[in-house]
Steps between C-alpha positions, in 0.01 A plus 500: 500500500784743578662443160171575326469833684849602389412436137188718519683783680768505231234540227321796661586842358677752723248762617561861595403604853161675505552697821681832535824465695475800734127500573341403831199289404373513860437876473157648432422580140246487222490202268330439167356150476363340186251216535405302190194279477453197278400606147519862623145478633387808690387334821669716764327833438286707265542859391197695619576843348782747443554830673604763245797704613445753216855463374491467124409179322383287792836333556491611862148380580489301823297179471275403792529127554270276699652179635318176438474225761830353377664842492409554865658164589822596319505840673433359846713185506772550239564875482477571870805679635591206721555280193701742287 
């Protein structure tokens, strides 16, 4: 079994580190999280309406989203500050 592991490790490509060297990941901060659903189905929330900011072509409109049942579960149990 040990010899088999060595063969697989030798075949894996060398990966670059994904973390910044001089950053304290225990500090407070804002994070952007992307969650993808199977077949890109919109099951976590719905857009109710946009609030116009009156800044040109509508690029700065702020959408009002309403979480679905599943979206509330994700917010409560996965995106809570204790888990991030």
